[in-house]
VOVOMI-874098 format. One line per field, with one value per atom (N, C-alpha, C): residue in three letters; atom name; x, y, z. Coordinates in pm, whole numbers. Layout:
BEGIN
res ALA, ...
atom CA, ...
px X, ...
py Y, ...
pz Z, ...
END
This chain:
BEGIN
res MET, MET, MET, VAL, VAL, VAL, PHE, PHE, PHE, LYS, LYS, LYS, LEU, LEU, LEU, ARG, ARG, ARG, LEU, LEU, LEU, ILE, ILE, ILE, GLY, GLY, GLY, VAL, VAL, VAL, CYS, CYS, CYS, HIS, HIS, HIS, SER, SER, SER, TYR, TYR, TYR, ILE, ILE, ILE, THR, THR, THR, TRP, TRP, TRP, HIS, HIS, HIS, TYR, TYR, TYR, GLN, GLN, GLN, ARG, ARG, ARG, ARG, ARG, ARG, THR, THR, THR, LEU, LEU, LEU, PRO, PRO, PRO, ILE, ILE, ILE, GLN, GLN, GLN, GLU, GLU, GLU, GLU, GLU, GLU, GLU, GLU, GLU, THR, THR, THR, PRO, PRO, PRO, VAL, VAL, VAL, VAL, VAL, VAL, THR, THR, THR, THR, THR, THR, GLY, GLY, GLY, ASN, ASN, ASN, GLU, GLU, GLU, ILE, ILE, ILE, MET, MET, MET, VAL, VAL, VAL, GLN, GLN, GLN, ILE, ILE, ILE, ALA, ALA, ALA, ASP, ASP, ASP, GLU, GLU, GLU, CYS, CYS, CYS, GLU, GLU, GLU, LYS, LYS, LYS, TYR, TYR, TYR, GLY, GLY, GLY, PHE, PHE, PHE, GLU, GLU, GLU, ILE, ILE, ILE, LEU, LEU, LEU, ASN, ASN, ASN, ASP, ASP, ASP, GLY, GLY, GLY, ILE, ILE, ILE, TYR, TYR, TYR, ASP, ASP, ASP, HIS, HIS, HIS, ASP, ASP, ASP, GLN, GLN, GLN, LYS, LYS, LYS, LEU, LEU, LEU, GLY, GLY, GLY, GLU, GLU, GLU, VAL, VAL, VAL, ASP, ASP, ASP, CYS, CYS, CYS, THR, THR, THR, ASN, ASN, ASN, SER, SER, SER, ARG, ARG, ARG, TRP, TRP, TRP, TRP, TRP, TRP, VAL, VAL, VAL, VAL, VAL, VAL, ARG, ARG, ARG, ALA, ALA, ALA, THR, THR, THR, SER, SER, SER, VAL, VAL, VAL, HIS, HIS, HIS, GLN, GLN, GLN, GLN, GLN, GLN, GLU, GLU, GLU, VAL, VAL, VAL, PRO, PRO, PRO, CYS, CYS, CYS, ASP, ASP, ASP, SER, SER, SER, ALA, ALA, ALA, ARG, ARG, ARG, GLU, GLU, GLU, ALA, ALA, ALA, VAL, VAL, VAL, TRP, TRP, TRP, VAL, VAL, VAL, LEU, LEU, LEU, SER, SER, SER, MET, MET, MET, VAL, VAL, VAL, GLU, GLU, GLU, LEU, LEU, LEU, THR, THR, THR, GLN, GLN, GLN, PRO, PRO, PRO, SER, SER, SER, SER, SER, SER, GLU, GLU, GLU, GLU, GLU, GLU, LEU, LEU, LEU, LEU, LEU, LEU, ASP, ASP, ASP, LYS, LYS, LYS, PRO, PRO, PRO, PHE, PHE, PHE, ASP, ASP, ASP, ARG, ARG, ARG, LEU, LEU, LEU, THR, THR, THR, ALA, ALA, ALA, ASN, ASN, ASN, ASP, ASP, ASP, ARG, ARG, ARG, ASN, ASN, ASN, SER, SER, SER, TYR, TYR, TYR, GLY, GLY, GLY, ASN, ASN, ASN, ILE, ILE, ILE, SER, SER, SER, HIS, HIS, HIS, PRO, PRO, PRO, GLN, GLN, GLN, THR, THR, THR, SER, SER, SER, LEU, LEU, LEU, LEU, LEU, LEU, ILE, ILE, ILE, ALA, ALA, ALA, VAL, VAL, VAL, GLY, GLY, GLY, LEU, LEU, LEU, GLN, GLN, GLN, THR, THR, THR, LEU, LEU, LEU, THR, THR, THR, TRP, TRP, TRP, ARG, ARG, ARG, GLY, GLY, GLY
atom N, CA, C, N, CA, C, N, CA, C, N, CA, C, N, CA, C, N, CA, C, N, CA, C, N, CA, C, N, CA, C, N, CA, C, N, CA, C, N, CA, C, N, CA, C, N, CA, C, N, CA, C, N, CA, C, N, CA, C, N, CA, C, N, CA, C, N, CA, C, N, CA, C, N, CA, C, N, CA, C, N, CA, C, N, CA, C, N, CA, C, N, CA, C, N, CA, C, N, CA, C, N, CA, C, N, CA, C, N, CA, C, N, CA, C, N, CA, C, N, CA, C, N, CA, C, N, CA, C, N, CA, C, N, CA, C, N, CA, C, N, CA, C, N, CA, C, N, CA, C, N, CA, C, N, CA, C, N, CA, C, N, CA, C, N, CA, C, N, CA, C, N, CA, C, N, CA, C, N, CA, C, N, CA, C, N, CA, C, N, CA, C, N, CA, C, N, CA, C, N, CA, C, N, CA, C, N, CA, C, N, CA, C, N, CA, C, N, CA, C, N, CA, C, N, CA, C, N, CA, C, N, CA, C, N, CA, C, N, CA, C, N, CA, C, N, CA, C, N, CA, C, N, CA, C, N, CA, C, N, CA, C, N, CA, C, N, CA, C, N, CA, C, N, CA, C, N, CA, C, N, CA, C, N, CA, C, N, CA, C, N, CA, C, N, CA, C, N, CA, C, N, CA, C, N, CA, C, N, CA, C, N, CA, C, N, CA, C, N, CA, C, N, CA, C, N, CA, C, N, CA, C, N, CA, C, N, CA, C, N, CA, C, N, CA, C, N, CA, C, N, CA, C, N, CA, C, N, CA, C, N, CA, C, N, CA, C, N, CA, C, N, CA, C, N, CA, C, N, CA, C, N, CA, C, N, CA, C, N, CA, C, N, CA, C, N, CA, C, N, CA, C, N, CA, C, N, CA, C, N, CA, C, N, CA, C, N, CA, C, N, CA, C, N, CA, C, N, CA, C, N, CA, C, N, CA, C, N, CA, C, N, CA, C, N, CA, C, N, CA, C, N, CA, C, N, CA, C, N, CA, C, N, CA, C, N, CA, C, N, CA, C, N, CA, C, N, CA, C, N, CA, C, N, CA, C, N, CA, C, N, CA, C, N, CA, C, N, CA, C, N, CA, C, N, CA, C, N, CA, C, N, CA, C, N, CA, C, N, CA, C, N, CA, C, N, CA, C, N, CA, C, N, CA, C, N, CA, C
px 4530, 4535, 4439, 4321, 4221, 4273, 4342, 4397, 4498, 4586, 4687, 4622, 4517, 4449, 4383, 4323, 4262, 4368, 4483, 4591, 4642, 4657, 4702, 4600, 4472, 4366, 4367, 4389, 4395, 4514, 4629, 4749, 4728, 4671, 4645, 4552, 4446, 4351, 4419, 4504, 4575, 4665, 4741, 4834, 4757, 4652, 4572, 4512, 4459, 4398, 4499, 4621, 4725, 4779, 4790, 4840, 4747, 4616, 4519, 4523, 4555, 4560, 4701, 4793, 4933, 4996, 4965, 5019, 5117, 5158, 5260, 5394, 5470, 5601, 5695, 5782, 5880, 5995, 6029, 6136, 6270, 6352, 6484, 6588, 6695, 6804, 6870, 6913, 6985, 7121, 7160, 7294, 7389, 7498, 7591, 7654, 7679, 7742, 7890, 7934, 8074, 8144, 8250, 8328, 8467, 8518, 8654, 8752, 8878, 8982, 8984, 8954, 8952, 8839, 8721, 8608, 8638, 8704, 8740, 8839, 8940, 9041, 8979, 8882, 8816, 8741, 8671, 8598, 8694, 8803, 8902, 8964, 9000, 9061, 8966, 8837, 8738, 8730, 8729, 8720, 8849, 8964, 9092, 9104, 9053, 9059, 8984, 8875, 8797, 8879, 8971, 9054, 9192, 9222, 9353, 9461, 9423, 9520, 9577, 9694, 9762, 9770, 9742, 9751, 9882, 9964, 10089, 10081, 10183, 10182, 10161, 10215, 10208, 10105, 10016, 9911, 9867, 9794, 9738, 9818, 9854, 9940, 9873, 9904, 9869, 10002, 10036, 10168, 10269, 10362, 10462, 10433, 10321, 10288, 10192, 10233, 10147, 10033, 9909, 9791, 9749, 9761, 9722, 9680, 9600, 9554, 9404, 9340, 9197, 9181, 9091, 9065, 8930, 8892, 8766, 8796, 8768, 8791, 8658, 8619, 8493, 8374, 8368, 8262, 8258, 8368, 8376, 8491, 8456, 8555, 8629, 8757, 8836, 8943, 8994, 9098, 9200, 9326, 9433, 9508, 9508, 9582, 9731, 9812, 9958, 10011, 9942, 9988, 9938, 9860, 9806, 9919, 9923, 10029, 10017, 9895, 9874, 9844, 9828, 9799, 9678, 9572, 9450, 9359, 9290, 9193, 9066, 9026, 8905, 8795, 8683, 8577, 8507, 8465, 8392, 8278, 8185, 8070, 8094, 8193, 8215, 8355, 8392, 8520, 8515, 8400, 8383, 8415, 8358, 8382, 8528, 8587, 8725, 8822, 8806, 8895, 8869, 8744, 8711, 8784, 8789, 8861, 9007, 9066, 9207, 9224, 9121, 9132, 9125, 9073, 9061, 9198, 9224, 9352, 9344, 9445, 9451, 9504, 9431, 9475, 9572, 9693, 9793, 9841, 9878, 9926, 10074, 10114, 10256, 10335, 10460, 10546, 10586, 10634, 10675, 10792, 10879, 10992, 10941, 10837, 10780, 10718, 10655, 10593, 10699, 10812, 10918, 10980, 10981, 11037, 10940, 10815, 10711, 10703, 10696, 10681, 10554, 10559, 10444, 10318, 10335, 10219, 10146, 10217, 10157, 10099, 10115, 10057, 9906, 9834, 9689, 9654, 9531, 9486, 9498, 9471, 9482, 9627, 9723, 9865, 9901, 9854, 9886, 9825, 9701, 9632, 9692, 9745, 9798, 9923, 10001, 10129, 10136, 10031, 10030, 9993, 9996, 9958, 10077, 10094, 10204, 10158, 10236, 10198, 10318, 10290, 10393, 10417, 10542, 10570, 10500, 10500, 10436, 10285, 10225, 10081, 10047, 10127, 10103, 10115, 10212, 10234, 10116, 10066, 9951, 9828, 9809, 9695, 9711, 9832, 9856, 9835, 9883, 9865, 9717, 9646, 9502, 9428, 9465, 9398, 9428, 9552, 9588, 9512, 9499, 9428, 9282, 9219, 9079, 9062, 9155, 9148, 9170, 9262, 9294, 9177, 9107, 8993, 8874, 8862, 8747, 8759
py 16500, 16592, 16708, 16678, 16781, 16879, 16827, 16911, 17010, 16961, 17048, 17160, 17127, 17229, 17333, 17290, 17384, 17474, 17415, 17492, 17598, 17559, 17654, 17767, 17731, 17831, 17928, 17876, 17961, 18055, 18004, 18087, 18198, 18161, 18260, 18369, 18330, 18429, 18521, 18465, 18542, 18647, 18603, 18693, 18801, 18761, 18858, 18963, 18922, 19013, 19116, 19067, 19158, 19247, 19193, 19272, 19390, 19361, 19468, 19578, 19543, 19641, 19699, 19654, 19698, 19671, 19554, 19516, 19400, 19363, 19258, 19312, 19231, 19280, 19304, 19401, 19431, 19332, 19268, 19169, 19241, 19206, 19266, 19173, 19234, 19154, 19073, 18954, 18870, 18930, 18930, 18977, 18859, 18877, 18765, 18727, 18599, 18549, 18587, 18652, 18693, 18594, 18537, 18444, 18502, 18483, 18530, 18420, 18456, 18358, 18248, 18284, 18183, 18083, 18133, 18043, 17946, 17997, 17913, 17805, 17845, 17748, 17643, 17683, 17586, 17482, 17528, 17434, 17337, 17390, 17305, 17207, 17257, 17171, 17060, 17093, 16991, 16880, 16918, 16818, 16736, 16802, 16731, 16631, 16666, 16577, 16447, 16453, 16333, 16232, 16282, 16196, 16169, 16235, 16219, 16298, 16403, 16486, 16592, 16640, 16743, 16872, 16984, 17114, 17180, 17209, 17281, 17414, 17497, 17630, 17628, 17527, 17526, 17429, 17375, 17289, 17179, 17085, 16972, 16848, 16772, 16655, 16530, 16418, 16287, 16218, 16204, 16161, 16262, 16223, 16316, 16359, 16317, 16347, 16466, 16569, 16686, 16651, 16676, 16649, 16771, 16890, 17011, 17120, 17214, 17328, 17344, 17394, 17424, 17563, 17643, 17776, 17827, 17941, 18005, 18152, 18195, 18332, 18390, 18504, 18568, 18471, 18398, 18300, 18184, 18157, 18045, 17953, 17826, 17726, 17677, 17646, 17589, 17496, 17410, 17313, 17308, 17290, 17269, 17144, 17043, 16919, 16944, 16888, 16904, 16842, 16739, 16670, 16736, 16842, 16911, 16980, 16958, 17014, 17166, 17216, 17359, 17434, 17364, 17424, 17517, 17471, 17550, 17526, 17632, 17621, 17557, 17446, 17377, 17417, 17474, 17519, 17403, 17426, 17328, 17399, 17322, 17380, 17405, 17335, 17347, 17297, 17320, 17267, 17115, 17062, 16915, 16855, 16914, 16863, 16881, 16996, 17024, 16924, 16896, 16800, 16660, 16630, 16499, 16481, 16587, 16581, 16545, 16606, 16574, 16430, 16375, 16239, 16133, 16170, 16074, 16045, 15921, 15880, 15899, 15966, 15981, 15852, 15801, 15679, 15716, 15668, 15697, 15565, 15571, 15453, 15434, 15320, 15299, 15283, 15323, 15307, 15161, 15127, 14988, 14951, 15049, 15022, 14989, 15062, 15035, 14896, 14856, 14723, 14613, 14638, 14537, 14515, 14620, 14609, 14549, 14535, 14487, 14335, 14267, 14120, 14080, 13969, 13927, 13910, 13859, 13836, 13967, 14078, 14208, 14281, 14229, 14293, 14269, 14372, 14360, 14321, 14281, 14248, 14370, 14488, 14611, 14636, 14606, 14621, 14530, 14406, 14310, 14350, 14400, 14441, 14567, 14654, 14781, 14762, 14665, 14646, 14511, 14479, 14355, 14237, 14121, 14001, 13948, 13998, 13955, 13830, 13727, 13605, 13550, 13483, 13421, 13282, 13239, 13107, 12994, 12998, 12892, 12892, 13007, 13016, 12958, 12993, 12940, 12789, 12736, 12592, 12523, 12578, 12521, 12519, 12622, 12628, 12522, 12513, 12415, 12274, 12244, 12111, 12085, 12187, 12173, 12144, 12208, 12186, 12047, 12003, 11869, 11763, 11785, 11689, 11682, 11796, 11798, 11732, 11760, 11703, 11553, 11510, 11368, 11288, 11339, 11269, 11270, 11376, 11391, 11298
pz 12525, 12413, 12436, 12486, 12511, 12616, 12720, 12826, 12769, 12678, 12618, 12537, 12462, 12383, 12473, 12582, 12676, 12738, 12773, 12832, 12735, 12609, 12507, 12494, 12494, 12484, 12600, 12722, 12841, 12833, 12792, 12780, 12677, 12564, 12459, 12510, 12579, 12633, 12733, 12820, 12922, 12856, 12757, 12689, 12613, 12543, 12468, 12562, 12675, 12772, 12822, 12859, 12908, 12796, 12675, 12562, 12534, 12534, 12506, 12612, 12732, 12841, 12860, 12776, 12783, 12920, 12975, 13106, 13097, 12975, 12962, 13011, 13082, 13130, 13012, 13027, 12923, 12937, 12825, 12828, 12827, 12924, 12934, 12874, 12826, 12770, 12880, 12842, 12937, 12965, 13089, 13122, 13111, 13038, 13022, 13155, 13168, 13289, 13286, 13388, 13397, 13490, 13439, 13521, 13540, 13657, 13684, 13650, 13644, 13618, 13722, 13848, 13954, 13934, 13893, 13870, 13756, 13652, 13538, 13583, 13657, 13704, 13795, 13877, 13965, 13882, 13778, 13693, 13623, 13572, 13504, 13604, 13722, 13824, 13867, 13883, 13921, 13817, 13691, 13584, 13574, 13588, 13582, 13695, 13811, 13927, 13901, 13826, 13793, 13713, 13631, 13547, 13608, 13719, 13780, 13709, 13635, 13564, 13657, 13621, 13699, 13618, 13683, 13615, 13655, 13556, 13578, 13503, 13517, 13456, 13305, 13238, 13092, 13035, 13118, 13065, 13159, 13103, 13178, 13144, 13248, 13231, 13287, 13224, 13276, 13303, 13428, 13472, 13419, 13335, 13282, 13139, 13085, 12946, 12938, 12864, 12848, 12752, 12798, 12716, 12636, 12697, 12627, 12723, 12671, 12751, 12736, 12841, 12841, 12900, 12841, 12896, 12846, 12898, 12861, 12831, 12709, 12668, 12617, 12672, 12632, 12643, 12754, 12783, 12684, 12617, 12522, 12562, 12586, 12625, 12501, 12519, 12411, 12468, 12380, 12417, 12304, 12342, 12244, 12289, 12204, 12235, 12214, 12300, 12290, 12161, 12112, 11991, 11863, 11876, 11759, 11683, 11553, 11471, 11462, 11442, 11422, 11552, 11662, 11792, 11786, 11719, 11707, 11827, 11868, 11975, 11919, 11979, 11938, 12035, 11985, 12074, 12144, 12267, 12348, 12419, 12471, 12540, 12688, 12745, 12889, 12925, 13050, 13099, 13097, 13128, 13130, 12994, 12888, 12754, 12713, 12747, 12709, 12771, 12899, 12966, 12913, 12883, 12825, 12692, 12610, 12482, 12507, 12609, 12641, 12688, 12750, 12803, 12694, 12578, 12468, 12410, 12382, 12325, 12174, 12119, 11974, 11915, 11818, 11752, 11642, 11655, 11553, 11494, 11372, 11302, 11332, 11389, 11417, 11287, 11292, 11174, 11161, 11043, 11021, 11111, 11144, 11234, 11374, 11418, 11551, 11555, 11446, 11441, 11441, 11374, 11370, 11507, 11590, 11724, 11824, 11785, 11877, 11871, 11986, 11983, 11908, 11838, 11757, 11841, 11962, 12050, 12083, 12073, 12108, 11989, 11868, 11750, 11749, 11719, 11707, 11564, 11543, 11407, 11318, 11373, 11296, 11254, 11344, 11310, 11194, 11199, 11094, 10961, 10966, 10842, 10783, 10866, 10818, 10734, 10766, 10696, 10628, 10558, 10482, 10570, 10514, 10585, 10663, 10784, 10870, 10942, 10934, 11005, 11078, 11183, 11266, 11210, 11196, 11137, 11212, 11346, 11422, 11401, 11391, 11368, 11231, 11130, 10996, 10996, 11067, 11073, 11139, 11248, 11317, 11228, 11152, 11061, 10953, 10899, 10794, 10846, 10965, 11024, 11046, 11096, 11119, 10990, 10881, 10753, 10700, 10715, 10668, 10748, 10877, 10960, 10919, 10895, 10854, 10717, 10625, 10492, 10497, 10578, 10587, 10640, 10741, 10798, 10701, 10622, 10531, 10418
END
């Protein structure tokens, strides 16, 4: 702690000394980073390669399924998911984040027709809870037999 206070004191003295003599450097504005279309595409391609995605003329694909688009406009990254209803550009901090957003699976609620076509063994607990208490006749029977056995022994 004492070292930090001494360091702060030394810095303050240095700045004060230069300020009084008007020898502090003039701070210049930062020049914005200019990226070309090729540099942007390279960054997107590098990130897509990590996930095994393919870049085609109309967007980014995973196998034959279009995931969406990623681009950089005026030094600002954005992503549009193919499944987005309004096709709005969602801002991102980098190509890495934008492609990561595309890699995330959107959780959608299956319709009751889709659940009826799905084998019972493949239904998740969430599927069963979403559409009421769906139970398999054999499972119910096993539970009932198990309860009778426990009750009978007790």
